[in-house]
C-alpha positions in Angstrom: -29.9 -135.0 10.2 -27.9 -137.9 10.2 -25.5 -139.4 7.3 -24.2 -142.9 7.8 -21.8 -145.8 6.3 -22.5 -149.5 6.8 -22.0 -152.7 5.7 -20.9 -153.3 1.9 -20.1 -149.8 1.2 -23.4 -148.0 1.8 -23.3 -144.3 2.4 -26.3 -142.0 3.1 -25.6 -138.5 2.9 -27.4 -136.1 4.9 -30.0 -135.1 2.1 -31.1 -138.6 1.5 -28.7 -139.9 -1.2 -27.9 -143.6 -0.9 -24.9 -144.9 -2.5 -22.0 -147.5 -2.7 -18.4 -146.3 -2.6 -15.9 -149.4 -2.4 -13.0 -147.1 -1.7 -10.2 -148.5 1.4 -8.6 -145.4 1.5 -8.6 -142.3 4.6 -11.3 -140.3 3.4 -13.2 -137.0 4.5 -16.7 -138.3 6.2 -18.3 -134.8 7.0 -16.2 -131.8 7.6 -17.3 -128.0 8.3 -16.0 -126.7 4.5 -16.6 -123.0 5.2 -13.1 -121.2 4.2 -12.4 -119.5 7.4 -12.6 -121.4 10.6 -13.5 -125.2 10.3 -15.2 -126.3 13.3 -15.2 -130.0 13.2 -13.5 -132.5 11.0 -14.6 -136.5 10.5 -12.4 -138.5 8.7 -12.2 -142.5 8.4 -9.7 -145.1 7.8 -11.5 -147.6 5.6 -10.4 -150.7 5.0 -11.1 -154.6 4.1 -10.9 -156.7 7.5 -9.2 -160.7 7.6 -13.0 -161.6 6.4 -12.6 -159.4 3.5 -15.8 -157.2 4.5 -15.2 -153.5 4.2 -14.8 -151.7 7.8 -13.5 -148.6 9.9 -10.2 -149.1 10.8 -10.6 -145.8 12.6 -11.6 -142.7 13.2 -9.9 -138.9 13.4 -11.9 -136.5 14.8 -11.3 -133.0 15.2 -13.1 -130.5 16.9 -11.9 -126.9 17.5 -8.2 -127.4 18.2 -9.1 -130.7 20.0 -8.1 -133.8 18.7 -9.8 -137.8 19.0 -8.2 -140.2 17.5 -10.7 -143.9 18.0 -10.1 -147.2 17.6 -12.4 -150.5 18.1 -12.4 -150.0 22.3 -9.5 -147.5 22.2 -9.9 -143.4 22.3 -7.1 -140.9 22.2 -7.2 -137.6 22.7 -4.7 -134.9 22.0 -2.4 -137.7 21.5 -2.6 -139.7 24.8 -5.0 -142.9 25.3 -8.0 -141.8 27.6 -10.2 -143.8 30.0 -13.7 -143.8 29.3 -16.3 -141.8 29.6 -13.9 -139.3 29.0 -15.3 -135.3 29.0 -13.5 -132.4 28.2 -13.8 -129.1 26.2 -17.3 -129.6 25.4 -17.1 -133.0 24.2 -17.8 -136.4 25.8 -16.8 -139.4 24.6 -18.4 -142.7 25.7 -17.6 -146.8 24.8 -19.0 -150.2 25.8 -18.5 -153.1 23.9 -20.1 -152.6 21.1 -20.3 -148.5 20.4 -18.1 -145.9 20.6 -20.3 -142.8 20.7 -19.4 -138.6 20.9 -21.1 -135.9 21.8 -20.2 -132.3 21.2 -21.4 -129.1 22.7 -21.2 -127.7 19.2 -24.0 -129.7 17.7 -22.7 -133.2 16.7 -23.4 -136.6 17.6 -21.3 -139.5 16.4 -22.0 -143.5 17.0 -19.6 -146.3 15.7 -20.2 -149.4 16.2 -16.2 -150.0 15.7 -16.6 -152.4 12.5 -18.6 -151.2 9.5 -21.0 -149.1 10.8 -21.1 -145.2 11.4 -23.9 -142.7 11.6 -23.1 -138.5 12.4 -26.1 -136.2 13.1 -25.3 -132.4 13.0 -27.3 -129.4 14.2 -29.2 -127.7 11.2 -26.6 -124.7 12.1 -23.9 -126.6 9.4 -26.9 -126.9 6.9 -25.1 -125.9 3.2 -21.0 -125.7 5.2 -20.6 -129.3 5.2 -18.4 -131.4 2.6 -17.1 -135.0 2.7 -18.6 -138.3 1.7 -21.8 -136.6 3.5 -22.5 -134.4 1.3 -23.2 -130.8 1.8 -26.7 -131.1 3.9 -28.2 -128.5 1.6 -31.8 -130.2 2.0 -31.6 -131.2 -2.1 -31.1 -134.9 -3.3 -28.2 -135.3 -6.0 -27.2 -131.3 -6.5 -23.7 -130.6 -5.5 -23.0 -134.0 -4.7 -23.7 -135.8 -8.0 -24.1 -132.9 -10.0 -22.2 -129.6 -9.7 -22.9 -127.2 -12.0 -22.8 -128.9 -15.4 -20.7 -131.6 -14.5 -22.3 -134.8 -13.1 -20.5 -137.2 -11.4 -21.0 -141.2 -10.6 -20.6 -142.2 -7.1 -16.9 -143.7 -7.0 -16.0 -140.3 -8.7 -17.4 -138.6 -5.8 -16.0 -140.9 -3.4 -12.4 -141.1 -4.9 -13.1 -137.0 -4.8 -12.9 -137.1 -0.8 -9.9 -139.0 -0.2 -7.3 -137.5 2.0 -3.8 -137.8 0.3 -0.9 -138.8 2.2 2.2 -138.9 1.0 3.0 -142.2 2.0 -0.3 -144.1 1.8 -0.2 -147.2 -0.8 -4.3 -147.3 -2.0 -5.6 -147.7 -5.3 -8.8 -145.5 -5.8 -11.7 -147.7 -7.3 -12.2 -148.1 -10.8 -14.7 -145.2 -11.8 -15.9 -146.8 -14.9 -17.4 -150.0 -13.1 -21.2 -149.8 -13.2 -23.2 -151.3 -10.7 -25.2 -154.4 -11.4 -29.0 -154.4 -11.8 -30.5 -156.5 -8.9 -33.9 -156.3 -9.4 -34.2 -160.0 -9.0 -33.6 -159.7 -5.3 -36.7 -156.9 -4.4 -39.2 -159.2 -3.3 -37.0 -161.1 -0.8 -35.6 -157.2 0.4 -39.1 -155.7 0.6 -40.4 -159.0 3.0 -36.9 -159.0 5.0 -37.7 -155.1 5.7 -41.3 -154.9 6.0 -41.6 -157.6 8.5 -44.1 -157.0 11.7 -41.0 -156.8 13.5 -40.2 -153.4 12.1 -44.0 -152.0 12.2 -42.6 -149.0 14.0 -40.0 -148.0 11.6 -42.1 -147.4 8.5 -43.4 -144.2 9.6 -40.2 -143.0 10.4 -37.9 -144.3 7.7 -38.1 -144.2 3.9 -37.7 -148.0 3.9 -37.1 -147.9 -0.1 -33.2 -146.8 0.3 -32.7 -149.7 2.6 -34.5 -152.0 0.3 -32.1 -150.9 -2.6 -29.2 -150.9 -0.6 -30.2 -155.3 0.7 -31.0 -155.7 -2.9 -27.5 -154.5 -3.9 -26.1 -157.0 -1.1 -27.9 -159.5 -2.2 -26.1 -159.2 -5.7 -22.7 -158.4 -4.3 -22.9 -161.4 -2.1 -23.1 -163.8 -5.2 -24.7 -166.8 -2.7 -22.2 -166.0 -0.1 -24.9 -165.6 2.3 -22.9 -165.2 5.8 -24.3 -163.0 8.2 -22.6 -159.7 6.8 -23.5 -159.5 3.5 -27.4 -160.5 4.4 -27.3 -158.6 8.1 -25.9 -155.4 7.7 -28.4 -153.3 5.7 -30.9 -154.8 8.3 -29.1 -154.0 11.3 -28.5 -150.6 9.8 -32.6 -150.1 9.6 -33.2 -151.3 13.1 -30.0 -148.7 14.5 -31.9 -146.0 12.5 -35.4 -146.8 13.4 -34.5 -146.2 16.9 -32.4 -143.5 16.3 -35.4 -142.1 14.9 -37.3 -142.8 18.2 -38.9 -146.1 16.9 -39.0 -149.8 19.0 -37.9 -152.7 16.3 -39.1 -155.7 17.6 -36.7 -158.5 17.5 -35.9 -159.3 14.1 -33.0 -161.7 14.6 -33.8 -165.3 14.9 -31.5 -168.5 15.8 -31.6 -169.3 12.2 -31.2 -165.5 11.1 -28.7 -162.6 11.8 
């Protein structure tokens, strides 16, 4: 069960909900939220880079009493910079030019592309025990994230609730009343991209519809500014998730596309 964040503010919870949240603060991405002893937490700092694209500036991971601070190409463990691959207390950190990966014996895998895309996979023993942008992992979409008791939340309210309050942080919560545009005009193009023959091995492994919807939102948000981030981040995510699910995506990038 995988939770992920990528591209133009897309998030996919453990339970399969896809939503958009443009906040640029520090957030609880996925944590063990039992009252007593919490086994792990993953916090992320979101920011806009120099091209005005959202990215993850750093990740803070706590596993039992072990603390890791990850930045692109830098890993800090319990306050000191370490060389990777680094192994200690049941945690392995690997890093190369593209990905930083963390494997924890308690049942957590984290993969970050050092830019916009983060994926966390959890052991099913954490079912119903998590909170954060990744949701409660109870196996039921919508419930307890976007509908809780009698209250219903939109995705921006939900995202704002996951903010880590820091006394000196200067970051505004995004406006909860902004409506998402209707992007149906882009459906055909997104379907064509995500059902191309390069992805034939992915169709049965993934729910392509959620990535088609994300691609449609991208096309809307780009407003005709077709830089590669705008167009390619969701297709890259689809390709990564397909590989992670055991599929073999074909060569979908060309010299003219992404």
